[in-house]
C-alpha positions as CSV (number, residue, x, y, z in Angstrom):
1,M,0.1,0.1,0.0
2,G,1.2,3.5,-0.6
3,K,1.1,6.8,1.1
4,K,-2.0,9.0,0.9
5,V,-0.8,12.6,-0.8
6,I,-3.0,15.0,0.6
7,K,-2.9,18.3,-1.8
8,K,-3.7,21.4,-0.6
9,R,-6.3,23.6,-3.1
10,M,-6.1,26.8,-2.7
11,M,-8.9,29.2,-2.0
12,V,-9.5,31.2,-4.8
13,S,-12.5,34.5,-4.0
14,R,-15.1,34.4,-6.3
15,R,-15.2,38.0,-7.8
16,K,-17.8,39.8,-6.0
17,C,-20.6,41.9,-8.4
18,L,-20.1,45.0,-9.3
19,F,-23.7,46.6,-8.7
20,C,-24.6,44.3,-5.5
21,T,-21.8,45.8,-3.9
22,K,-22.6,49.2,-4.8
23,E,-26.1,48.9,-4.0
24,D,-26.9,51.3,-6.7
25,E,-28.8,49.6,-9.6
26,A,-29.9,52.9,-10.9
27,S,-26.5,53.1,-13.0
28,I,-27.3,50.4,-15.1
29,D,-28.7,52.2,-18.1
30,Y,-28.9,52.5,-21.7
31,K,-27.9,56.0,-21.6
32,N,-24.7,54.9,-19.4
33,V,-22.6,54.1,-22.8
34,P,-19.1,54.2,-20.6
35,L,-20.2,51.6,-18.0
36,L,-22.0,49.5,-20.6
37,A,-18.9,50.0,-23.1
38,K,-16.9,47.5,-20.1
39,Y,-19.2,45.0,-20.5
40,I,-18.1,44.5,-24.6
41,N,-15.3,42.8,-26.0
42,A,-12.9,43.8,-28.8
43,K,-15.0,42.3,-31.3
44,G,-18.6,43.9,-29.7
45,R,-20.0,40.7,-28.2
46,I,-21.3,40.8,-24.6
47,T,-18.9,39.1,-22.1
48,S,-20.1,36.7,-20.2
49,R,-20.8,36.9,-16.4
50,R,-18.1,34.3,-15.9
51,I,-15.2,36.6,-16.8
52,N,-17.0,39.6,-15.8
53,G,-18.2,38.7,-12.4
54,N,-21.7,39.8,-12.5
55,C,-24.5,38.0,-10.9
56,A,-27.0,36.5,-12.9
57,R,-29.6,39.4,-12.2
58,H,-27.5,41.7,-13.2
59,Q,-26.1,39.9,-16.1
60,R,-29.1,40.2,-17.4
61,R,-30.0,43.7,-16.9
62,V,-26.6,44.7,-18.3
63,S,-27.0,42.6,-21.8
64,L,-30.5,44.3,-21.6
65,Q,-29.4,47.5,-21.1
66,I,-27.0,47.1,-23.8
67,K,-28.9,45.5,-26.9
68,R,-31.0,48.7,-25.9
69,A,-28.3,51.1,-26.4
70,R,-27.1,49.2,-29.8
71,F,-30.9,49.5,-30.8
72,L,-30.6,53.3,-30.9
73,A,-27.0,53.4,-32.3
74,L,-25.5,54.4,-28.9
75,L,-23.1,51.2,-29.4
76,P,-21.9,49.2,-32.1
77,Y,-23.3,45.6,-32.7
78,L,-19.9,44.5,-34.6
79,A,-16.4,45.9,-34.0
80,Q,-15.2,49.0,-35.7
81,G,-12.5,47.9,-38.6
82,G,-9.8,45.2,-37.3
83,V,-7.9,42.7,-38.8
84,G,-11.1,40.2,-39.5
85,S,-13.1,42.4,-42.1
86,R,-9.4,42.6,-44.2
87,D,-9.7,38.5,-44.2
88,R,-13.4,38.9,-45.1
89,D,-12.6,40.7,-48.0
90,R,-10.2,38.8,-49.2
91,D,-12.3,35.6,-48.8
92,R,-15.0,37.3,-50.7
93,D,-13.0,38.6,-53.4
94,R,-11.4,35.2,-53.7
95,D,-15.1,33.1,-54.0
96,R,-15.7,35.8,-57.0
97,D,-12.9,35.2,-58.8
98,R,-13.6,31.3,-59.2
């Protein structure tokens, strides 16, 4: 019989929801564009709550307000330009030549 190896686990503290700690839910609004822009990645997608640390309730509210701001053209649906747009144009041109 071998010896039992006991591994120590590191305690990783979970990030607290920014809105739960502030107790100020009025700041989640489609007109508050700088706040909402923090929850959009470089491609223009809404970041998941696993990454940004929001609770489920506030993540739903943030995503709803981002969608409202997009509809009113306060936030972009897609990222501006970027590397991916050139690749897409090149692929489209290549398909047209065939």
